N, C-alpha and C positions, 0 to 999 in steps of 0.2 A: 627977820624970818619969823619971829614969834607972832607978829600981828596977823599973819595969814592962817595960823592954826585955828583960831576960833571961827572965822567965816567958813573955812573948809569943813570943819566939824558940824556946824549948823547946817550947811548945805547938804552934806552927806546924810545927816539925820532926817532932813526934810524928804530926801529921795527915798530913804528906807520907809518912812511913814506913808508916803504917797504910794509906794509899791504895795505895802500891806493893805492899804485901804481899797485899792482897785481890785486886788485878787480876791478879796473877801466881801465884795459889795453886791453879790447876786445870790439868788436862791439856788440851792442844790437839792432837788427833791427826789425822794424815792418812796415807793408804796410797798407796804408789807401787810401781812395778816388778813388779806381780803377774803371774805366769805359771805355767802347768803344762806341762811337757814331755808330749807325747802319750804316754800310758801304753803300755808294751810288754807289760804283764800285763793279764789280763781282770779282776783283782780288786783291784789296787793302783795307786796313782799318788802322785806327789810334787807339792808346790806351794811356790812361793817368792814372797816379797814383803817390803817394808820398811814398818814402822810408825814414823813420825816424830812425836815429841812436842815441840812448840815451847813448851809451857806449863811452869809452874814446879812442878808436882806430878807425882809418879810415878803411873802407872796400871798395871793388870795385864790381860793377855789371859787370860780365864777359860775360854772355850770357842769352838769354831769349828763351824759347821754348814754343810752344802752340799747342793745339789740332786742331787749324783751319788753320795753315800755318806757313811759316817762319816769324821770328820776328827779327828786328834789332832796335837798339837804334840810335836816331838821335838828334843832337843838332842844334839849329838855330844860325847861325853866320852871321851878317850883312844881315838879311832877306833871307838867303838861308840855306837850310838844308844840313847837312853833317853827314854821318854815322860815329859812333864812336865805337871803339872796346871795350873799358872799360869805365865805368862811375863811378866816385868816390862818395862815400857816406861818407862825412866828420864826424869825431868824433863830437858828440853833435850837429849834423846838419842834413840836409835833401838833398835828391836827388829828384827833382820835375820834373815830366813829365806832362806838361800842354798844353792846346790848345794855339797855337801861340808861343810856346817855344820848349824846349826839349820834345821829344815824342817817343813813340814806334810805329814802322811801321810794319804792318802785310802785307806780300806779298804772292803771289801764293796761295790764299785762297782755301782750300779744299771744303769749303762751305761758303755761305754768312750768317754770323750771323744776327739774327733778334732781334728786340727789345723784351725784356723780357727773352731772353736766357742768358746763362752764358758761358763764354769762360774760359778755364783753362790755366793758365800761370805757368811756372816754372822759377823762377828767380834764377840764379846761381851766388853766391857771392864767391870771392876769399877766404875769411876767414870763413864766416858763413855758407857756403854750400848752399843747395837748399831751397828756400821758395816757396811754392805753393800758388797761389792766384786765387780766383774765381772772374773774371771780368764781371760784369753785362753789357749787351748790352742795351744802352739807345736810345732814339730817336735821329735821325740825327742832330737835332737842340738843343740837351740838353746842358745846361750850368750850371755847379754846382755853388752853392751859394758861395763856398770858392774861386772860380776863377781857380781851378785846373780842 
């Protein structure tokens, strides 16, 4: 009887590990803190938000579209901004777009969003598909309490 205990224990452990791995092997994304300061320019605006990934796999933001104009993601490197094609959302981590750092850039505005309005964004992720976000337009001097 004793010789069956070890193989059964090993097999049970393998099943438990396999179950844990498969349940935690995808991204689980949510978006919070989205806002756009009211643009001071007729043709450009900035946008900020946080993408949180509670899942066990990385995902990538591959594109952003909006009802007000073209949108690109930018990162700030050594005080200068550079457009990025993809932005990683790490497993159990965040992708943060905040004032003074990485941000979304709206260009060729079809209309100038005003404080109190909402801008619709569609965030396209490599694995998680499309996430639609309603981004409120705040005052041009708005600073969120969280720093984002």
